[in-house]
C-alpha positions as CSV (number, residue, x, y, z in Angstrom):
1,M,-8.7,-20.2,-18.4
2,A,-5.7,-20.1,-16.7
3,V,-3.8,-16.8,-16.8
4,D,0.1,-17.0,-18.0
5,P,2.2,-17.6,-14.9
6,A,4.4,-14.6,-15.8
7,I,1.3,-12.2,-16.2
8,A,-0.3,-13.4,-13.0
9,H,3.0,-12.8,-11.0
10,L,2.9,-9.6,-12.2
11,A,-0.3,-8.6,-11.4
12,R,0.0,-10.2,-7.9
13,R,2.8,-8.1,-6.9
14,A,2.0,-4.5,-9.3
15,G,-1.5,-5.0,-8.2
16,F,-3.8,-7.0,-6.3
17,G,-4.8,-9.7,-8.3
18,Y,-7.5,-9.7,-10.8
19,S,-10.8,-10.7,-11.4
20,P,-12.0,-13.5,-14.0
21,A,-12.4,-10.7,-16.5
22,E,-9.4,-8.7,-15.7
23,G,-7.6,-11.9,-16.1
24,A,-8.9,-12.6,-19.7
25,T,-7.5,-8.9,-20.6
26,L,-3.9,-9.7,-18.9
27,N,-4.0,-13.0,-21.0
28,Q,-3.8,-10.7,-24.1
29,M,-0.4,-8.8,-23.2
30,S,3.2,-9.6,-23.1
31,V,4.9,-9.2,-20.1
32,S,6.9,-5.9,-21.5
33,G,3.5,-4.8,-22.5
34,A,1.9,-5.6,-19.2
35,I,4.6,-3.7,-17.4
36,D,4.1,-0.8,-19.3
37,A,0.3,-0.8,-18.9
38,L,0.7,-0.9,-15.3
39,V,3.9,1.4,-14.5
40,D,2.8,4.3,-17.3
41,Y,-1.3,4.1,-15.7
42,E,-1.5,8.1,-16.7
43,Q,-2.8,7.2,-19.8
44,V,-5.8,5.5,-17.8
45,P,-8.2,8.0,-16.4
46,D,-8.5,7.9,-12.8
47,T,-12.1,7.6,-12.7
48,V,-12.6,4.3,-9.7
49,D,-14.2,6.5,-7.3
50,D,-16.9,7.4,-9.8
51,N,-18.2,4.2,-9.6
52,I,-18.4,4.0,-5.8
53,G,-22.1,3.3,-4.8
54,T,-22.6,2.1,-8.6
55,P,-24.2,-1.2,-9.1
56,G,-22.1,-3.9,-10.6
57,F,-19.2,-2.8,-7.8
58,L,-17.9,-3.6,-4.5
59,G,-21.1,-1.9,-2.1
60,I,-20.6,0.6,0.6
61,T,-22.0,0.6,4.0
62,T,-22.0,3.9,5.8
63,R,-24.3,5.4,8.4
64,G,-26.2,8.6,6.3
65,P,-24.2,10.1,3.0
66,F,-20.7,8.4,2.0
67,R,-18.0,10.9,3.5
68,P,-14.6,9.6,2.9
69,N,-13.0,13.2,3.4
70,E,-14.4,13.0,6.5
71,R,-14.9,10.2,8.5
72,I,-11.8,7.5,9.1
73,T,-14.3,4.3,8.2
74,D,-15.4,5.6,5.0
75,A,-11.6,6.9,4.0
76,R,-10.9,3.0,4.4
77,Q,-13.8,1.8,2.3
78,R,-12.6,4.0,-0.5
79,V,-9.4,2.6,-0.5
80,L,-11.0,-0.8,-0.7
81,F,-12.7,-0.1,-3.3
82,R,-9.9,1.4,-5.3
83,M,-7.8,-1.6,-4.7
84,V,-10.4,-3.6,-5.7
85,H,-11.8,-1.7,-9.1
86,S,-9.0,0.6,-9.9
87,A,-7.6,0.3,-14.0
88,R,-4.6,1.7,-12.2
89,P,-3.8,-1.1,-9.9
90,L,0.2,-0.3,-9.8
91,Q,-1.1,3.2,-8.5
92,E,-2.8,1.6,-5.7
93,K,0.0,-0.7,-4.9
94,M,2.6,2.1,-4.7
95,A,0.0,4.1,-2.5
96,L,0.0,1.3,0.0
97,F,4.0,0.8,0.1
98,W,4.4,4.7,0.6
99,H,1.9,4.2,3.5
100,N,3.7,1.7,5.4
101,H,7.0,3.3,4.7
102,F,5.9,6.9,5.6
103,A,3.6,4.8,8.4
104,T,1.2,7.9,10.2
105,G,-1.5,6.7,12.5
106,F,-5.2,8.0,12.8
107,G,-5.5,7.1,16.9
108,K,-2.4,9.5,17.6
109,I,-3.3,11.9,15.0
110,A,-7.0,12.8,16.2
111,G,-5.7,12.8,19.6
112,Q,-3.4,15.8,18.7
113,I,-5.9,17.6,16.2
114,G,-9.1,16.2,16.7
115,P,-11.0,13.1,14.7
116,D,-12.5,15.0,12.4
117,A,-9.4,17.2,11.5
118,A,-7.3,13.7,11.4
119,S,-9.9,11.9,9.1
120,R,-9.5,15.0,6.8
121,A,-5.5,14.9,7.2
122,L,-5.4,11.3,6.7
123,G,-8.3,10.8,3.6
124,A,-9.5,13.8,2.2
125,K,-10.0,14.6,-1.6
126,P,-9.0,18.0,-3.0
127,S,-11.5,17.7,-5.7
128,E,-14.1,16.7,-3.5
129,D,-13.1,18.8,-0.1
130,A,-14.9,22.2,0.6
131,N,-11.0,23.7,1.4
132,G,-9.4,22.0,-1.1
133,L,-7.3,19.7,1.2
134,R,-5.4,17.0,0.5
135,G,-5.1,14.0,2.8
136,Q,-2.1,11.8,3.2
137,Y,-3.3,8.6,1.0
138,E,-4.3,10.9,-1.3
139,L,-0.4,12.5,-1.4
140,F,1.0,8.7,-1.8
141,R,-1.3,8.1,-4.8
142,E,-0.4,11.7,-6.4
143,Y,3.8,11.1,-6.1
144,A,3.2,6.7,-6.2
145,L,5.4,6.7,-9.1
146,G,6.8,10.4,-8.8
147,N,9.9,12.0,-7.7
148,F,11.2,10.8,-4.5
149,R,12.8,13.9,-3.1
150,D,9.9,16.1,-3.8
151,L,7.6,13.5,-2.3
152,L,9.7,14.1,1.0
153,I,9.4,17.7,0.5
154,Q,5.6,17.0,0.6
155,V,5.8,14.6,3.5
156,S,7.6,17.1,5.4
157,Q,4.8,19.3,5.2
158,D,2.0,17.1,5.6
159,P,-0.6,18.0,8.3
160,A,-1.0,14.5,9.4
161,M,3.0,13.6,9.3
162,V,3.5,16.9,11.4
163,A,1.2,15.9,14.0
164,W,2.1,12.2,14.0
165,L,5.6,13.0,14.5
166,D,5.2,16.0,16.7
167,G,6.3,18.5,14.5
168,D,3.8,20.9,15.6
169,T,5.8,21.5,18.8
170,N,9.2,21.9,17.1
171,L,10.3,25.4,18.2
172,K,13.5,27.2,18.2
173,A,13.7,27.5,22.1
174,N,13.1,23.3,22.5
175,P,13.7,21.7,19.2
176,Q,11.7,18.5,18.8
177,E,13.8,15.7,17.0
178,N,11.1,13.0,16.2
179,Y,10.7,14.1,12.4
180,A,14.7,14.7,12.0
181,R,15.3,11.1,13.1
182,E,12.8,9.3,11.5
183,L,13.8,11.1,8.0
184,M,17.0,9.6,8.2
185,E,16.6,6.6,9.8
186,L,13.6,4.7,8.0
187,F,12.6,7.2,5.3
188,T,15.9,7.6,3.5
189,M,19.2,6.3,4.3
190,G,19.0,3.8,7.5
191,V,20.2,3.7,11.1
192,E,23.9,3.5,10.4
193,F,24.5,6.5,8.8
194,Y,23.4,9.3,10.7
195,T,25.0,10.5,14.3
196,E,23.0,12.2,17.5
197,S,24.4,15.0,16.6
198,D,22.8,15.1,13.2
199,V,19.6,14.3,14.8
200,Y,19.9,17.5,16.8
201,E,20.7,19.6,13.8
202,G,18.3,18.3,11.8
203,A,15.6,19.0,14.6
204,R,16.8,22.5,14.2
205,V,16.5,22.6,10.9
206,F,12.7,21.8,11.1
207,T,12.1,24.5,13.7
208,G,8.9,26.9,12.7
209,W,7.6,24.0,10.4
210,N,4.4,23.6,12.3
211,L,0.3,23.5,12.2
212,A,-2.7,25.6,12.0
213,S,-5.7,25.1,13.2
214,N,-8.5,26.1,11.2
215,R,-12.2,26.3,11.4
216,T,-15.0,27.1,9.6
217,A,-18.7,27.1,10.7
218,D,-18.8,23.1,10.8
219,T,-15.4,22.3,10.2
220,R,-12.0,21.8,12.0
221,Y,-8.9,21.1,9.9
222,A,-5.1,21.6,10.0
223,T,-3.0,22.7,7.5
224,F,1.0,23.0,7.2
225,R,2.5,26.6,8.5
226,F,5.8,27.9,8.5
227,R,6.7,30.1,11.5
228,P,9.5,32.1,10.6
229,E,9.7,33.6,14.7
230,Q,10.2,29.9,15.4
231,H,12.9,29.3,13.1
232,D,16.3,28.8,14.4
233,T,18.4,31.0,11.8
234,E,22.0,30.1,13.1
235,S,24.1,27.4,11.3
236,K,23.8,23.6,11.2
237,T,26.6,21.6,11.0
238,F,26.1,17.7,9.7
239,S,28.4,14.6,9.7
240,F,27.8,14.4,6.0
241,P,27.7,16.4,3.0
242,I,24.4,18.5,2.6
243,Y,26.0,20.0,-0.6
244,P,27.2,19.1,-4.0
245,D,30.4,20.5,-3.4
246,G,30.6,18.1,-0.1
247,G,29.7,21.3,2.3
248,Q,28.5,20.2,5.4
249,T,27.0,23.0,7.0
250,I,23.8,24.5,6.3
251,P,24.7,28.7,7.0
252,A,23.3,30.9,8.9
253,R,20.1,32.8,7.4
254,S,17.4,35.3,8.2
255,S,14.0,33.6,9.5
256,A,12.1,34.9,6.6
257,D,14.7,32.4,4.4
258,G,14.3,29.2,7.0
259,M,12.2,27.0,5.3
260,Q,15.4,26.8,2.6
261,D,17.4,25.1,5.6
262,G,14.7,22.0,5.5
263,L,14.8,21.9,1.8
264,D,18.8,21.7,1.5
265,F,18.5,18.8,4.1
266,I,15.9,16.8,2.3
267,N,17.7,17.2,-1.1
268,A,20.9,16.1,1.2
269,V,19.4,12.9,2.6
270,A,17.7,12.2,-1.0
271,A,20.9,12.0,-2.7
272,H,23.0,10.2,0.3
273,P,24.6,7.1,-1.2
274,E,22.9,5.1,1.3
275,T,19.3,6.4,0.5
276,G,19.4,4.9,-3.1
277,P,20.5,1.2,-1.8
278,R,18.3,1.2,0.7
279,L,14.9,2.0,-1.2
280,A,15.9,-0.7,-3.8
281,R,16.1,-3.2,-0.9
282,K,12.7,-2.3,0.5
283,L,11.2,-2.1,-2.8
284,Y,12.6,-6.1,-3.9
285,A,11.3,-7.1,-0.5
286,F,7.9,-5.6,-1.8
287,F,8.0,-6.5,-5.1
288,V,9.9,-9.7,-5.5
289,S,10.7,-11.8,-2.3
290,E,11.3,-11.6,1.4
291,F,13.0,-15.0,1.3
292,T,15.8,-13.9,-0.7
293,A,18.2,-10.9,-0.4
294,P,18.7,-9.2,-3.8
295,S,21.7,-9.3,-5.4
296,E,24.1,-6.3,-4.9
297,A,24.3,-6.2,-9.3
298,L,20.5,-5.5,-8.8
299,V,20.9,-3.1,-5.7
300,Q,23.4,-0.8,-7.3
301,Q,21.4,-1.2,-11.0
302,L,18.0,0.4,-8.8
303,A,20.2,2.9,-7.2
304,G,22.1,3.7,-10.0
305,V,18.6,4.6,-11.8
306,Y,17.5,6.3,-9.0
307,Y,20.6,9.2,-8.5
308,A,20.4,8.9,-12.5
309,T,17.1,10.1,-13.2
310,G,17.0,12.5,-10.4
311,Y,15.3,10.3,-8.0
312,D,12.5,9.2,-10.3
313,M,10.3,6.1,-8.7
314,R,8.1,5.7,-12.7
315,S,11.9,4.5,-13.7
316,V,13.3,2.5,-10.8
317,V,10.1,0.6,-10.4
318,R,10.1,-0.3,-14.1
319,T,13.6,-1.4,-13.7
320,L,12.6,-3.8,-11.0
321,L,9.7,-5.0,-12.8
322,S,11.5,-5.4,-15.8
323,S,14.5,-7.6,-14.3
324,A,15.5,-11.1,-14.2
325,E,15.1,-11.3,-10.5
326,F,11.6,-10.2,-10.6
327,Q,10.8,-12.6,-13.1
328,D,12.5,-15.2,-11.9
329,P,9.4,-18.2,-11.7
330,T,11.5,-19.5,-8.7
331,H,10.1,-15.9,-7.0
332,Y,7.0,-16.8,-7.9
333,F,4.4,-16.8,-4.4
334,A,7.9,-15.8,-2.6
335,R,6.3,-13.3,-0.5
336,Y,3.8,-13.4,2.2
337,S,0.5,-12.0,2.0
338,W,-0.3,-8.5,3.5
339,P,-4.0,-8.6,5.2
340,L,-5.2,-6.2,2.7
341,E,-3.5,-8.2,-0.2
342,F,-5.5,-11.0,0.9
343,V,-8.5,-9.5,1.4
344,V,-8.6,-7.5,-2.1
345,R,-7.1,-10.3,-3.9
346,L,-10.0,-13.1,-2.8
347,I,-12.3,-10.7,-3.2
348,K,-11.3,-10.0,-7.1
349,S,-11.0,-13.3,-7.6
350,V,-14.5,-14.9,-5.7
351,G,-16.6,-11.9,-6.6
352,W,-18.4,-9.2,-5.0
353,T,-21.9,-8.9,-5.9
354,G,-24.0,-7.7,-2.7
355,Y,-20.9,-7.7,-0.9
356,S,-19.5,-4.1,0.6
357,A,-16.3,-2.8,1.7
358,G,-17.5,-2.1,4.8
359,A,-17.8,-5.9,5.5
360,A,-14.4,-6.4,5.0
361,I,-13.3,-3.8,8.0
362,T,-13.1,-6.1,10.5
363,P,-11.8,-9.1,9.2
364,L,-9.0,-6.9,8.1
365,A,-8.7,-5.8,11.7
366,N,-8.9,-9.5,12.5
367,T,-5.9,-10.6,10.4
368,G,-3.8,-7.5,11.8
369,Q,-4.1,-4.7,9.4
370,I,-5.9,-1.6,9.9
371,L,-5.4,1.0,7.1
372,F,-4.8,4.4,8.6
373,E,-3.2,2.4,11.9
374,P,0.1,1.6,11.7
375,P,1.4,0.3,14.7
376,D,4.1,2.7,15.0
377,V,6.5,5.0,12.9
378,S,8.5,1.5,11.6
379,G,5.2,0.6,9.8
380,W,3.4,-3.1,9.9
381,R,5.4,-6.0,11.2
382,L,5.9,-8.1,8.0
383,G,6.6,-11.5,6.9
384,T,6.0,-14.5,9.5
385,D,4.5,-11.8,11.6
386,W,1.6,-11.4,9.9
387,F,0.6,-14.7,10.9
388,S,-0.5,-16.2,14.4
389,T,-3.0,-18.7,15.3
390,G,-5.7,-16.2,15.5
391,T,-4.7,-13.9,12.5
392,L,-4.9,-17.3,10.3
393,L,-8.2,-18.5,11.6
394,A,-9.4,-14.7,10.8
395,R,-8.5,-15.3,7.1
396,M,-10.0,-18.6,7.1
397,N,-12.9,-17.2,8.3
398,F,-13.1,-14.4,5.6
399,A,-12.6,-17.1,2.8
400,S,-15.7,-18.8,4.6
401,S,-18.2,-15.7,4.5
402,L,-17.0,-14.1,1.3
403,A,-17.5,-17.9,-0.3
404,A,-21.0,-18.0,1.3
405,N,-21.8,-14.8,0.1
406,Q,-20.5,-15.5,-3.4
407,Q,-21.8,-18.8,-3.4
408,F,-24.9,-18.2,-6.6
409,N,-22.6,-16.2,-8.6
410,L,-19.8,-19.0,-8.2
411,R,-22.4,-21.8,-8.9
412,D,-23.4,-19.7,-12.1
413,A,-19.9,-19.2,-13.5
414,A,-18.5,-22.8,-12.2
415,T,-21.0,-24.7,-13.9
416,P,-19.9,-24.9,-17.8
417,Q,-16.8,-26.6,-15.9
418,A,-18.7,-28.9,-13.3
419,G,-19.6,-32.0,-15.4
420,T,-16.6,-33.8,-13.3
421,P,-15.2,-33.0,-9.7
422,E,-11.9,-32.8,-11.6
423,G,-13.5,-30.0,-13.8
424,L,-15.1,-27.8,-10.8
425,L,-11.7,-28.4,-8.9
426,G,-9.2,-27.1,-12.1
427,Y,-11.8,-24.1,-12.6
428,M,-11.9,-23.0,-9.0
429,V,-8.1,-23.1,-8.7
430,D,-7.5,-21.4,-12.2
431,R,-9.9,-18.7,-10.5
432,L,-8.3,-18.0,-7.0
433,E,-4.6,-19.0,-8.0
434,P,-3.2,-19.9,-4.8
435,G,0.4,-21.3,-5.0
436,P,0.9,-24.8,-6.8
437,Y,-0.4,-27.7,-4.9
438,D,0.9,-30.7,-4.1
439,T,-0.8,-34.0,-5.3
440,Q,-2.0,-34.8,-1.6
441,V,-3.8,-31.4,-1.4
442,E,-5.4,-31.9,-4.3
443,N,-6.5,-35.5,-3.6
444,D,-7.9,-34.1,-0.7
445,L,-9.7,-31.5,-2.1
446,L,-11.1,-34.2,-4.7
447,D,-12.0,-36.1,-1.8
448,Y,-14.1,-32.9,-0.3
449,L,-15.8,-33.1,-3.7
450,N,-16.6,-36.3,-3.9
451,A,-17.8,-36.5,-0.3
452,G,-21.8,-36.7,0.5
453,G,-22.8,-38.8,-2.7
454,A,-22.0,-39.2,-6.4
455,W,-21.3,-36.6,-8.1
456,T,-24.2,-35.2,-10.5
457,G,-23.4,-31.7,-11.2
458,S,-26.7,-30.5,-10.1
459,S,-27.1,-26.9,-9.3
460,A,-27.6,-27.4,-6.0
461,Q,-24.5,-29.5,-5.6
462,V,-22.1,-27.1,-7.6
463,R,-23.4,-24.0,-5.7
464,T,-22.4,-25.9,-2.5
465,K,-19.2,-27.3,-3.5
466,A,-18.0,-24.4,-5.3
467,A,-18.2,-22.3,-2.5
468,G,-16.8,-24.8,-0.3
469,L,-13.8,-25.1,-2.5
470,A,-13.6,-21.2,-2.4
471,H,-13.3,-21.6,1.5
472,L,-10.8,-24.2,1.5
473,I,-8.5,-22.8,-1.1
474,G,-8.7,-19.1,0.3
475,G,-7.7,-20.4,3.7
476,S,-5.2,-22.9,2.4
477,S,-1.6,-22.0,3.6
478,E,-0.7,-21.7,-0.2
479,Y,-3.0,-19.0,-0.6
480,Q,-1.1,-17.0,1.6
481,F,1.4,-16.0,-0.1
482,V,1.4,-14.1,-3.4
């Protein structure tokens, strides 16, 4: 049974699509009820990791014990597993959004603090880590729909981010400007709303926000450390207000109180009049459309919610998902699918029995996206930049390999609807839910089903043709949109 288009749109954008079982559940909800279920996800226990390694779920491939807190390849598999199976899909979708917004790459961090420490800095889960470390991705899950200012404070002290943007070398004698620049340019208000002087002053704000290297008998890891003796205690003046009264100067403070400089600065950029609108536009592109700009009325509405609620992202995202622009049918399939979205959605719709998250890691790299390895601090190049001859072929190859892996399960599920070629085609289109096909594409798919002899609906025929349709639909241009 096809899922209601408005609900399916919500599932693709606020999650990663749906399995047949999830689709049946979604069809029992109203749009407003589905939005509430997605946004208020804390009502559902976060137990998805308990199912890793359990029969009936996506598998894991690893050498020796599965150690996602310590091995980056295992951490990538855990994230994929969550995207496929989490009962809190919007939490995982927002974690991916923040991973791109605060883009941080394993390769450079490993060069800074070592590969083991870098794996922990990015992927460690506190409840499973011997030292209680919280990796950056767990931070993004924790603050997925939390307070944006609080998230900025946490990111500013996050070991992966400090290493990535060279904060460990930010000392009062030689302020390191990278983090202050990106905090303003990429993470908050945008490039047009600060000066080079602001960058230097911001670097001085964060002097002493460094790293400590820690070792146990068999573990190396990095933690945030504020070094008062390396903090610039003099006043810092900016071109924009730092305080609610309009004051633009952070006063001189003792070194012991120096961290307050950074907190004052973070408060200022979170409150900046351009931060709310910039986040609104970025969330619109992520959840609604890359092809159209949001109306200024929607931007101001979302920004107004952002400021009025004290930077509460849950309220902002709920407002966006409830908006007429999000729900407008012209925005269905109006965004290019990220490789992760493509891979996870296809796994959810085609099936995963006997398949492993590890088997998807190389196809993801071939399609242009490696978790924990964005190309630079600006994040991945989105939209049409996802596509080239090579990456589109990689998507088609993934659809082919997954379909072949799942051919017997697809046969068993499709057989009741496969009395005619038209019945099988309708079932597979409903199951995979590509963007709308025109008549010519549907005729081409029917020609594929009718090729090779008369339709009998035999087990062998359905097995071959159902898997073939999964390949053709998943590799079609219409499936590359969400």
